[in-house]
PyMOL Python script that loads the backbone (N, CA, C, O; Angstrom):
from pymol import cmd

cmd.read_pdbstr("""\
ATOM      1  N   MET A   1      31.677  49.359  51.982  1.00  0.00           N
ATOM      2  CA  MET A   1      32.878  49.890  52.563  1.00  0.00           C
ATOM      3  C   MET A   1      32.482  50.836  53.698  1.00  0.00           C
ATOM      4  O   MET A   1      31.626  51.703  53.520  1.00  0.00           O
ATOM      5  N   VAL A   2      33.087  50.671  54.819  1.00  0.00           N
ATOM      6  CA  VAL A   2      32.816  51.509  55.975  1.00  0.00           C
ATOM      7  C   VAL A   2      33.902  52.572  56.056  1.00  0.00           C
ATOM      8  O   VAL A   2      35.096  52.273  56.037  1.00  0.00           O
ATOM      9  N   THR A   3      33.452  53.830  56.149  1.00  0.00           N
ATOM     10  CA  THR A   3      34.383  54.944  56.234  1.00  0.00           C
ATOM     11  C   THR A   3      33.894  55.894  57.315  1.00  0.00           C
ATOM     12  O   THR A   3      32.719  56.262  57.340  1.00  0.00           O
ATOM     13  N   ASN A   4      34.775  56.284  58.191  1.00  0.00           N
ATOM     14  CA  ASN A   4      34.427  57.260  59.221  1.00  0.00           C
ATOM     15  C   ASN A   4      34.818  58.641  58.734  1.00  0.00           C
ATOM     16  O   ASN A   4      35.964  58.875  58.350  1.00  0.00           O
ATOM     17  N   ILE A   5      33.850  59.562  58.753  1.00  0.00           N
ATOM     18  CA  ILE A   5      34.126  60.938  58.360  1.00  0.00           C
ATOM     19  C   ILE A   5      33.466  61.875  59.363  1.00  0.00           C
ATOM     20  O   ILE A   5      32.443  61.545  59.963  1.00  0.00           O
ATOM     21  N   ASN A   6      34.060  63.033  59.532  1.00  0.00           N
ATOM     22  CA  ASN A   6      33.499  64.048  60.415  1.00  0.00           C
ATOM     23  C   ASN A   6      32.854  65.131  59.566  1.00  0.00           C
ATOM     24  O   ASN A   6      33.531  65.834  58.816  1.00  0.00           O
ATOM     25  N   ILE A   7      31.542  65.258  59.692  1.00  0.00           N
ATOM     26  CA  ILE A   7      30.791  66.264  58.943  1.00  0.00           C
ATOM     27  C   ILE A   7      30.012  67.101  59.946  1.00  0.00           C
ATOM     28  O   ILE A   7      29.453  66.577  60.909  1.00  0.00           O
ATOM     29  N   ASP A   8      29.981  68.379  59.713  1.00  0.00           N
ATOM     30  CA  ASP A   8      29.246  69.298  60.573  1.00  0.00           C
ATOM     31  C   ASP A   8      27.794  68.840  60.713  1.00  0.00           C
ATOM     32  O   ASP A   8      27.101  68.655  59.712  1.00  0.00           O
ATOM     33  N   LYS A   9      27.337  68.657  61.945  1.00  0.00           N
ATOM     34  CA  LYS A   9      25.982  68.142  62.189  1.00  0.00           C
ATOM     35  C   LYS A   9      24.908  69.104  61.681  1.00  0.00           C
ATOM     36  O   LYS A   9      23.860  68.667  61.204  1.00  0.00           O
ATOM     37  N   LYS A  10      25.164  70.413  61.781  1.00  0.00           N
ATOM     38  CA  LYS A  10      24.191  71.393  61.269  1.00  0.00           C
ATOM     39  C   LYS A  10      24.065  71.256  59.756  1.00  0.00           C
ATOM     40  O   LYS A  10      22.970  71.364  59.205  1.00  0.00           O
ATOM     41  N   LEU A  11      25.184  71.019  59.091  1.00  0.00           N
ATOM     42  CA  LEU A  11      25.189  70.850  57.645  1.00  0.00           C
ATOM     43  C   LEU A  11      24.404  69.604  57.246  1.00  0.00           C
ATOM     44  O   LEU A  11      23.607  69.643  56.309  1.00  0.00           O
ATOM     45  N   LEU A  12      24.627  68.509  57.949  1.00  0.00           N
ATOM     46  CA  LEU A  12      23.888  67.273  57.668  1.00  0.00           C
ATOM     47  C   LEU A  12      22.391  67.450  57.919  1.00  0.00           C
ATOM     48  O   LEU A  12      21.563  66.992  57.132  1.00  0.00           O
ATOM     49  N   LYS A  13      22.056  68.114  59.012  1.00  0.00           N
ATOM     50  CA  LYS A  13      20.643  68.317  59.361  1.00  0.00           C
ATOM     51  C   LYS A  13      19.939  69.148  58.288  1.00  0.00           C
ATOM     52  O   LYS A  13      18.816  68.839  57.890  1.00  0.00           O
ATOM     53  N   GLU A  14      20.606  70.199  57.827  1.00  0.00           N
ATOM     54  CA  GLU A  14      20.023  71.049  56.787  1.00  0.00           C
ATOM     55  C   GLU A  14      19.880  70.281  55.471  1.00  0.00           C
ATOM     56  O   GLU A  14      18.863  70.398  54.788  1.00  0.00           O
ATOM     57  N   ALA A  15      20.885  69.507  55.126  1.00  0.00           N
ATOM     58  CA  ALA A  15      20.839  68.728  53.888  1.00  0.00           C
ATOM     59  C   ALA A  15      19.737  67.677  53.955  1.00  0.00           C
ATOM     60  O   ALA A  15      19.041  67.453  52.964  1.00  0.00           O
ATOM     61  N   LEU A  16      19.567  67.033  55.096  1.00  0.00           N
ATOM     62  CA  LEU A  16      18.493  66.049  55.252  1.00  0.00           C
ATOM     63  C   LEU A  16      17.124  66.706  55.107  1.00  0.00           C
ATOM     64  O   LEU A  16      16.210  66.125  54.520  1.00  0.00           O
ATOM     65  N   ALA A  17      16.986  67.911  55.639  1.00  0.00           N
ATOM     66  CA  ALA A  17      15.713  68.624  55.538  1.00  0.00           C
ATOM     67  C   ALA A  17      15.387  68.987  54.093  1.00  0.00           C
ATOM     68  O   ALA A  17      14.217  69.032  53.713  1.00  0.00           O
ATOM     69  N   LEU A  18      16.408  69.243  53.290  1.00  0.00           N
ATOM     70  CA  LEU A  18      16.198  69.633  51.895  1.00  0.00           C
ATOM     71  C   LEU A  18      16.036  68.446  50.952  1.00  0.00           C
ATOM     72  O   LEU A  18      15.585  68.605  49.818  1.00  0.00           O
ATOM     73  N   SER A  19      16.402  67.265  51.419  1.00  0.00           N
ATOM     74  CA  SER A  19      16.406  66.107  50.527  1.00  0.00           C
ATOM     75  C   SER A  19      15.218  65.191  50.806  1.00  0.00           C
ATOM     76  O   SER A  19      14.469  65.380  51.764  1.00  0.00           O
ATOM     77  N   ASP A  20      15.073  64.193  49.936  1.00  0.00           N
ATOM     78  CA  ASP A  20      14.056  63.158  50.115  1.00  0.00           C
ATOM     79  C   ASP A  20      14.634  61.936  50.814  1.00  0.00           C
ATOM     80  O   ASP A  20      13.945  60.929  50.970  1.00  0.00           O
ATOM     81  N   ASN A  21      15.881  62.015  51.232  1.00  0.00           N
ATOM     82  CA  ASN A  21      16.554  60.873  51.851  1.00  0.00           C
ATOM     83  C   ASN A  21      16.205  60.783  53.329  1.00  0.00           C
ATOM     84  O   ASN A  21      16.097  61.794  54.023  1.00  0.00           O
ATOM     85  N   SER A  22      16.033  59.557  53.793  1.00  0.00           N
ATOM     86  CA  SER A  22      15.630  59.351  55.186  1.00  0.00           C
ATOM     87  C   SER A  22      16.808  59.107  56.117  1.00  0.00           C
ATOM     88  O   SER A  22      16.670  59.220  57.335  1.00  0.00           O
ATOM     89  N   THR A  23      17.969  58.772  55.553  1.00  0.00           N
ATOM     90  CA  THR A  23      19.141  58.506  56.391  1.00  0.00           C
ATOM     91  C   THR A  23      20.333  59.295  55.883  1.00  0.00           C
ATOM     92  O   THR A  23      20.371  59.750  54.739  1.00  0.00           O
ATOM     93  N   VAL A  24      21.302  59.441  56.772  1.00  0.00           N
ATOM     94  CA  VAL A  24      22.535  60.152  56.405  1.00  0.00           C
ATOM     95  C   VAL A  24      23.288  59.379  55.338  1.00  0.00           C
ATOM     96  O   VAL A  24      23.857  59.985  54.430  1.00  0.00           O
ATOM     97  N   ASN A  25      23.304  58.062  55.424  1.00  0.00           N
ATOM     98  CA  ASN A  25      23.998  57.258  54.417  1.00  0.00           C
ATOM     99  C   ASN A  25      23.406  57.482  53.034  1.00  0.00           C
ATOM    100  O   ASN A  25      24.142  57.658  52.064  1.00  0.00           O
ATOM    101  N   LEU A  26      22.078  57.475  52.936  1.00  0.00           N
ATOM    102  CA  LEU A  26      21.436  57.729  51.635  1.00  0.00           C
ATOM    103  C   LEU A  26      21.711  59.142  51.158  1.00  0.00           C
ATOM    104  O   LEU A  26      21.916  59.371  49.966  1.00  0.00           O
ATOM    105  N   LEU A  27      21.717  60.086  52.083  1.00  0.00           N
ATOM    106  CA  LEU A  27      22.003  61.483  51.744  1.00  0.00           C
ATOM    107  C   LEU A  27      23.403  61.630  51.168  1.00  0.00           C
ATOM    108  O   LEU A  27      23.588  62.281  50.139  1.00  0.00           O
ATOM    109  N   ILE A  28      24.385  61.031  51.823  1.00  0.00           N
ATOM    110  CA  ILE A  28      25.772  61.137  51.354  1.00  0.00           C
ATOM    111  C   ILE A  28      25.931  60.446  50.006  1.00  0.00           C
ATOM    112  O   ILE A  28      26.641  60.947  49.134  1.00  0.00           O
ATOM    113  N   GLU A  29      25.284  59.311  49.829  1.00  0.00           N
ATOM    114  CA  GLU A  29      25.355  58.610  48.542  1.00  0.00           C
ATOM    115  C   GLU A  29      24.744  59.467  47.427  1.00  0.00           C
ATOM    116  O   GLU A  29      25.304  59.564  46.335  1.00  0.00           O
ATOM    117  N   ALA A  30      23.601  60.083  47.708  1.00  0.00           N
ATOM    118  CA  ALA A  30      22.960  60.956  46.711  1.00  0.00           C
ATOM    119  C   ALA A  30      23.850  62.158  46.407  1.00  0.00           C
ATOM    120  O   ALA A  30      23.957  62.580  45.256  1.00  0.00           O
ATOM    121  N   ALA A  31      24.484  62.703  47.432  1.00  0.00           N
ATOM    122  CA  ALA A  31      25.371  63.852  47.231  1.00  0.00           C
ATOM    123  C   ALA A  31      26.566  63.470  46.366  1.00  0.00           C
ATOM    124  O   ALA A  31      26.997  64.250  45.518  1.00  0.00           O
ATOM    125  N   LEU A  32      27.092  62.283  46.578  1.00  0.00           N
ATOM    126  CA  LEU A  32      28.216  61.821  45.756  1.00  0.00           C
ATOM    127  C   LEU A  32      27.790  61.611  44.310  1.00  0.00           C
ATOM    128  O   LEU A  32      28.545  61.928  43.391  1.00  0.00           O
ATOM    129  N   HIS A  33      26.589  61.079  44.098  1.00  0.00           N
ATOM    130  CA  HIS A  33      26.076  60.919  42.734  1.00  0.00           C
ATOM    131  C   HIS A  33      25.954  62.280  42.039  1.00  0.00           C
ATOM    132  O   HIS A  33      26.349  62.436  40.883  1.00  0.00           O
ATOM    133  N   GLU A  34      25.402  63.257  42.758  1.00  0.00           N
ATOM    134  CA  GLU A  34      25.261  64.599  42.189  1.00  0.00           C
ATOM    135  C   GLU A  34      26.623  65.217  41.899  1.00  0.00           C
ATOM    136  O   GLU A  34      26.800  65.872  40.872  1.00  0.00           O
ATOM    137  N   TYR A  35      27.583  65.017  42.791  1.00  0.00           N
ATOM    138  CA  TYR A  35      28.933  65.545  42.610  1.00  0.00           C
ATOM    139  C   TYR A  35      29.574  64.962  41.354  1.00  0.00           C
ATOM    140  O   TYR A  35      30.147  65.689  40.543  1.00  0.00           O
ATOM    141  N   ILE A  36      29.469  63.649  41.205  1.00  0.00           N
ATOM    142  CA  ILE A  36      30.043  62.968  40.042  1.00  0.00           C
ATOM    143  C   ILE A  36      29.380  63.448  38.761  1.00  0.00           C
ATOM    144  O   ILE A  36      30.059  63.727  37.772  1.00  0.00           O
ATOM    145  N   GLN A  37      28.058  63.542  38.776  1.00  0.00           N
ATOM    146  CA  GLN A  37      27.327  63.999  37.594  1.00  0.00           C
ATOM    147  C   GLN A  37      27.752  65.419  37.211  1.00  0.00           C
ATOM    148  O   GLN A  37      27.953  65.707  36.031  1.00  0.00           O
ATOM    149  N   ARG A  38      27.888  66.285  38.178  1.00  0.00           N
ATOM    150  CA  ARG A  38      28.284  67.667  37.920  1.00  0.00           C
ATOM    151  C   ARG A  38      29.692  67.729  37.326  1.00  0.00           C
ATOM    152  O   ARG A  38      29.935  68.480  36.382  1.00  0.00           O
ATOM    153  N   ARG A  39      30.605  66.952  37.867  1.00  0.00           N
ATOM    154  CA  ARG A  39      31.979  66.943  37.350  1.00  0.00           C
ATOM    155  C   ARG A  39      32.030  66.400  35.922  1.00  0.00           C
ATOM    156  O   ARG A  39      32.814  66.879  35.102  1.00  0.00           O
ATOM    157  N   GLN A  40      31.201  65.406  35.624  1.00  0.00           N
ATOM    158  CA  GLN A  40      31.150  64.865  34.264  1.00  0.00           C
ATOM    159  C   GLN A  40      30.588  65.905  33.303  1.00  0.00           C
ATOM    160  O   GLN A  40      31.045  66.013  32.165  1.00  0.00           O
ATOM    161  N   GLN A  41      29.601  66.668  33.756  1.00  0.00           N
ATOM    162  CA  GLN A  41      29.040  67.729  32.922  1.00  0.00           C
ATOM    163  C   GLN A  41      30.078  68.800  32.635  1.00  0.00           C
ATOM    164  O   GLN A  41      30.145  69.316  31.520  1.00  0.00           O
ATOM    165  N   LEU A  42      30.885  69.136  33.626  1.00  0.00           N
ATOM    166  CA  LEU A  42      31.926  70.134  33.421  1.00  0.00           C
ATOM    167  C   LEU A  42      32.957  69.660  32.406  1.00  0.00           C
ATOM    168  O   LEU A  42      33.480  70.464  31.635  1.00  0.00           O
ATOM    169  N   LYS A  43      33.253  68.366  32.398  1.00  0.00           N
ATOM    170  CA  LYS A  43      34.195  67.828  31.418  1.00  0.00           C
ATOM    171  C   LYS A  43      33.620  67.945  30.003  1.00  0.00           C
ATOM    172  O   LYS A  43      34.352  68.235  29.057  1.00  0.00           O
ATOM    173  N   VAL A  44      32.321  67.721  29.862  1.00  0.00           N
ATOM    174  CA  VAL A  44      31.687  67.853  28.554  1.00  0.00           C
ATOM    175  C   VAL A  44      31.743  69.310  28.097  1.00  0.00           C
ATOM    176  O   VAL A  44      31.980  69.581  26.920  1.00  0.00           O
ATOM    177  N   LEU A  45      31.530  70.239  29.011  1.00  0.00           N
ATOM    178  CA  LEU A  45      31.584  71.659  28.661  1.00  0.00           C
ATOM    179  C   LEU A  45      32.960  72.060  28.135  1.00  0.00           C
ATOM    180  O   LEU A  45      33.070  72.960  27.302  1.00  0.00           O
ATOM    181  N   GLU A  46      33.997  71.401  28.613  1.00  0.00           N
ATOM    182  CA  GLU A  46      35.351  71.704  28.142  1.00  0.00           C
ATOM    183  C   GLU A  46      35.526  71.358  26.664  1.00  0.00           C
ATOM    184  O   GLU A  46      36.429  71.882  26.013  1.00  0.00           O
ATOM    185  N   LEU A  47      34.671  70.481  26.126  1.00  0.00           N
ATOM    186  CA  LEU A  47      34.777  70.080  24.727  1.00  0.00           C
ATOM    187  C   LEU A  47      34.217  71.127  23.765  1.00  0.00           C
ATOM    188  O   LEU A  47      34.551  71.116  22.581  1.00  0.00           O
ATOM    189  N   PHE A  48      33.364  72.034  24.263  1.00  0.00           N
ATOM    190  CA  PHE A  48      32.782  73.031  23.382  1.00  0.00           C
ATOM    191  C   PHE A  48      33.870  73.864  22.731  1.00  0.00           C
ATOM    192  O   PHE A  48      34.783  74.358  23.392  1.00  0.00           O
ATOM    193  N   GLY A  49      33.750  74.006  21.431  1.00  0.00           N
ATOM    194  CA  GLY A  49      34.722  74.769  20.666  1.00  0.00           C
ATOM    195  C   GLY A  49      35.917  73.956  20.205  1.00  0.00           C
ATOM    196  O   GLY A  49      36.785  74.486  19.511  1.00  0.00           O
ATOM    197  N   THR A  50      35.986  72.684  20.571  1.00  0.00           N
ATOM    198  CA  THR A  50      37.132  71.872  20.180  1.00  0.00           C
ATOM    199  C   THR A  50      36.801  70.920  19.037  1.00  0.00           C
ATOM    200  O   THR A  50      37.695  70.275  18.489  1.00  0.00           O
ATOM    201  N   ILE A  51      35.535  70.828  18.677  1.00  0.00           N
ATOM    202  CA  ILE A  51      35.126  69.911  17.620  1.00  0.00           C
ATOM    203  C   ILE A  51      34.950  70.694  16.318  1.00  0.00           C
ATOM    204  O   ILE A  51      34.190  71.661  16.259  1.00  0.00           O
ATOM    205  N   ASP A  52      35.659  70.265  15.286  1.00  0.00           N
ATOM    206  CA  ASP A  52      35.555  70.926  13.984  1.00  0.00           C
ATOM    207  C   ASP A  52      34.341  70.388  13.239  1.00  0.00           C
ATOM    208  O   ASP A  52      34.012  69.206  13.344  1.00  0.00           O
ATOM    209  N   TYR A  53      33.691  71.243  12.503  1.00  0.00           N
ATOM    210  CA  TYR A  53      32.553  70.823  11.696  1.00  0.00           C
ATOM    211  C   TYR A  53      32.656  71.466  10.315  1.00  0.00           C
ATOM    212  O   TYR A  53      33.314  72.490  10.129  1.00  0.00           O
ATOM    213  N   GLU A  54      32.004  70.849   9.381  1.00  0.00           N
ATOM    214  CA  GLU A  54      32.027  71.337   8.017  1.00  0.00           C
ATOM    215  C   GLU A  54      30.930  72.379   7.843  1.00  0.00           C
ATOM    216  O   GLU A  54      29.754  72.094   8.072  1.00  0.00           O
ATOM    217  N   GLU A  55      31.312  73.576   7.440  1.00  0.00           N
ATOM    218  CA  GLU A  55      30.347  74.668   7.337  1.00  0.00           C
ATOM    219  C   GLU A  55      29.312  74.444   6.247  1.00  0.00           C
ATOM    220  O   GLU A  55      28.199  74.960   6.346  1.00  0.00           O
ATOM    221  N   ASN A  56      29.651  73.688   5.214  1.00  0.00           N
ATOM    222  CA  ASN A  56      28.726  73.453   4.111  1.00  0.00           C
ATOM    223  C   ASN A  56      27.840  72.232   4.322  1.00  0.00           C
ATOM    224  O   ASN A  56      27.078  71.874   3.424  1.00  0.00           O
ATOM    225  N   TYR A  57      27.915  71.586   5.476  1.00  0.00           N
ATOM    226  CA  TYR A  57      27.136  70.376   5.741  1.00  0.00           C
ATOM    227  C   TYR A  57      25.648  70.712   5.773  1.00  0.00           C
ATOM    228  O   TYR A  57      25.231  71.669   6.426  1.00  0.00           O
ATOM    229  N   ASN A  58      24.857  69.919   5.065  1.00  0.00           N
ATOM    230  CA  ASN A  58      23.419  70.132   4.991  1.00  0.00           C
ATOM    231  C   ASN A  58      22.716  68.943   5.648  1.00  0.00           C
ATOM    232  O   ASN A  58      22.530  67.898   5.025  1.00  0.00           O
ATOM    233  N   TYR A  59      22.331  69.115   6.908  1.00  0.00           N
ATOM    234  CA  TYR A  59      21.707  68.014   7.634  1.00  0.00           C
ATOM    235  C   TYR A  59      20.337  67.650   7.061  1.00  0.00           C
ATOM    236  O   TYR A  59      19.901  66.507   7.197  1.00  0.00           O
ATOM    237  N   LYS A  60      19.655  68.599   6.426  1.00  0.00           N
ATOM    238  CA  LYS A  60      18.340  68.315   5.862  1.00  0.00           C
ATOM    239  C   LYS A  60      18.432  67.354   4.673  1.00  0.00           C
ATOM    240  O   LYS A  60      17.499  66.596   4.408  1.00  0.00           O
ATOM    241  N   GLN A  61      19.540  67.391   3.972  1.00  0.00           N
ATOM    242  CA  GLN A  61      19.746  66.491   2.846  1.00  0.00           C
ATOM    243  C   GLN A  61      19.794  65.046   3.321  1.00  0.00           C
ATOM    244  O   GLN A  61      19.347  64.155   2.598  1.00  0.00           O
ATOM    245  N   GLN A  62      20.314  64.792   4.495  1.00  0.00           N
ATOM    246  CA  GLN A  62      20.393  63.449   5.042  1.00  0.00           C
ATOM    247  C   GLN A  62      19.003  62.876   5.341  1.00  0.00           C
ATOM    248  O   GLN A  62      18.828  61.657   5.364  1.00  0.00           O
ATOM    249  N   ARG A  63      18.027  63.739   5.567  1.00  0.00           N
ATOM    250  CA  ARG A  63      16.679  63.306   5.929  1.00  0.00           C
ATOM    251  C   ARG A  63      15.828  62.921   4.714  1.00  0.00           C
ATOM    252  O   ARG A  63      14.804  62.253   4.861  1.00  0.00           O
ATOM    253  N   GLN A  64      16.240  63.331   3.546  1.00  0.00           N
ATOM    254  CA  GLN A  64      15.452  63.053   2.332  1.00  0.00           C
ATOM    255  C   GLN A  64      15.610  61.605   1.889  1.00  0.00           C
ATOM    256  O   GLN A  64      16.686  61.015   1.988  1.00  0.00           O
ATOM    257  N   LYS A  65      14.505  61.052   1.399  1.00  0.00           N
ATOM    258  CA  LYS A  65      14.552  59.702   0.841  1.00  0.00           C
ATOM    259  C   LYS A  65      15.210  59.763  -0.528  1.00  0.00           C
ATOM    260  O   LYS A  65      15.029  60.721  -1.280  1.00  0.00           O
ATOM    261  N   ILE A  66      15.960  58.743  -0.832  1.00  0.00           N
ATOM    262  CA  ILE A  66      16.633  58.682  -2.136  1.00  0.00           C
ATOM    263  C   ILE A  66      15.823  57.854  -3.088  1.00  0.00           C
ATOM    264  O   ILE A  66      16.215  57.678  -4.242  1.00  0.00           O
TER     265      ILE A  66
END
""", "prot")
cmd.dss("prot")
cmd.show_as("cartoon", "prot")
cmd.util.cbc("prot")
cmd.orient("prot")
């Protein structure tokens, strides 16, 4: 998909210098991957404290051979 976007050239130049990407297209793709990953991590963080657990659960008992 071809998309025209206007991005500050200084910003692109600095990002290229900091990355291992050789082209702007690869840089933008990597940035989008990082953005998506970060947003998914934030969604997981929202789950903390919402999962109920049994206080008497003994995980070590599950490891023993019967």
